[in-house]
C-alpha positions, 0 to 999 in steps of 0.5 A, spaced: 485 791 656 491 789 652 491 790 644 496 789 639 499 796 639 499 796 647 505 798 651 503 792 655 504 787 649 511 785 650 510 783 658 504 779 656 508 775 651 513 774 656 507 771 660 505 767 655 512 764 654 511 761 660 504 757 658 507 753 652 505 747 655 498 748 655 495 746 648 491 753 648 498 757 648 498 758 640 491 760 640 492 765 645 498 768 643 495 769 636 489 772 639 493 778 643 497 779 636 491 780 633 489 786 637 483 783 640 481 786 647 484 781 652 484 782 660 490 779 663 491 781 670 498 781 674 498 777 681 498 784 684 492 787 680 488 780 682 489 781 689 486 788 689 480 785 686 475 785 692 471 779 690 466 780 696 465 787 695 463 786 688 458 780 689 454 783 695 449 784 690 447 776 690 448 776 698 443 775 703 436 774 701 438 773 694 443 768 695 438 762 695 437 763 688 444 764 685 446 759 680 439 755 680 439 754 687 445 750 687 447 752 694 440 751 698 439 745 695 439 739 700 440 734 694 446 737 692 449 738 699 447 731 700 454 728 698 458 733 703 453 732 708 454 725 708 461 725 708 461 730 714 456 725 718 461 719 716 467 723 719 464 725 725 461 718 727 468 715 727 471 722 730 467 726 734 468 733 735 466 738 740 466 744 735 464 744 728 466 750 724 464 751 717 469 756 714 465 761 708 459 758 711 455 764 708 448 763 710 449 757 715 445 753 710 450 747 711 450 747 718 443 748 719 442 741 715 447 738 720 443 740 725 436 738 722 439 731 721 442 731 728 449 730 725 455 732 730 449 732 736 452 736 742 457 739 738 458 747 737 456 749 730 460 755 728 459 759 722 465 763 720 464 768 714 467 775 712 460 777 709 455 780 715 450 780 710 450 773 709 451 771 716 445 775 718 441 770 715 444 764 719 439 761 724 442 763 730 438 757 734 444 752 735 449 756 730 453 761 732 457 766 727 463 770 727 465 775 722 472 774 720 477 772 715 479 765 714 486 767 712 487 770 719 483 766 724 485 763 730 483 757 733 482 760 740 477 766 737 472 760 735 472 756 742 477 753 747 483 751 744 483 744 748 476 742 745 476 738 739 475 741 732 472 739 725 473 744 719 468 744 713 468 748 707 464 748 701 466 752 694 471 757 698 478 755 696 478 759 689 477 765 692 484 766 695 487 766 688 493 762 686 498 765 691 493 765 697 491 758 696 498 755 699 498 760 705 490 759 707 491 751 707 497 752 712 493 757 716 488 752 717 493 746 718 496 751 723 490 752 727 488 744 727 491 739 732 494 732 729 488 727 728 483 733 727 479 733 720 478 737 715 472 736 709 471 741 704 468 741 697 472 744 692 472 746 685 478 742 681 479 739 674 482 733 671 487 736 667 491 743 666 487 745 660 480 745 663 483 749 669 486 754 665 480 755 661 476 757 667 482 761 670 482 765 663 474 766 664 475 768 671 480 773 669 476 776 663 471 777 668 476 781 672 476 777 678 482 773 681 479 767 683 483 761 681 482 754 680 487 748 680 487 740 678 485 735 683 492 732 683 495 739 684 490 740 690 492 734 693 499 736 693 498 742 696 494 739 701 500 734 703 505 740 703 501 743 708 500 738 713 494 735 710 493 727 709 488 726 704 484 720 706 479 720 701 476 724 695 469 723 692 465 727 687 460 732 688 455 735 683 458 740 678 455 747 678 453 750 672 455 757 670 451 761 665 453 768 663 446 771 665 448 769 672 455 771 672 453 778 669 449 779 675 454 776 680 460 780 677 457 786 675 458 785 667 455 789 662 452 786 655 459 789 652 463 785 657 459 778 655 460 779 648 467 780 649 468 774 653 464 770 649 468 772 643 475 771 646 473 764 649 470 762 643 477 763 639 481 761 645 478 755 648 474 751 642 472 744 643 472 744 651 465 742 652 466 739 658 467 746 662 465 751 657 460 752 651 457 757 647 450 759 647 446 763 642 447 770 646 452 768 651 456 762 654 456 757 659 461 754 664 461 748 669 465 748 675 467 740 677 467 739 684 471 734 689 470 733 696 476 732 700 477 728 706 483 731 710 486 729 716 492 733 720 498 729 720 504 733 722 
């Protein structure tokens, strides 16, 4: 926790100096100078946060109800399912891999609707609790880290793969995003496809608002803009052939408290600092009488391995 009389005030001000292009710079600088508590993690500290371990409380049987049932709602999943359906109709795959697939919900929808019929369906996730709920009939599971998987660990390398993913990229943080995208590309063959629904924002101010919020919740998850994500995909060898909207995810402070083990003091602190720093950003953050709400805005990116 950083306050005006903290030994860390100077380095924090140096960090803020690099944020001058953001309109919230001066309010944030004033907030730190005032002595109000603000949590700002170094990159190394953010990497040390165990997202998965902290979130195990909502894994398994509880996952279907998290965030109003967003991740278990077929209507909400439909845009991504339709995108996958269209890709596989034009470019059939032998193996469909859902990275960070959790309970296997998306793959079960594909199987239910006969999408990718005949293909092996593989759910890759690092949470054994989530994988335990996967319907094993027609879906295989692999407990592994996405950032270090190998194509041959999933299926025979000469088979044609299709990669999919929903709401996963932000788990890897700012420094981990590019290596992850490169890893995915390295394990794909030219012409194979990767469809992912990822939280990304129209502008830097909105992305900065969510990133600041997540730092206050002691997590290193990180969000970027639509344009920046497209650039990162291109730099990693992915050609973005289409982007389509997906339903936004409403985040309430009550849900976030359960997910990230926040107490009432944490919520009050976060509410105060966000109100001071990010007023007037109702599209992504709003105060409620006793807490706050935020929105993750999603795009579906259709990508082809081109290099």
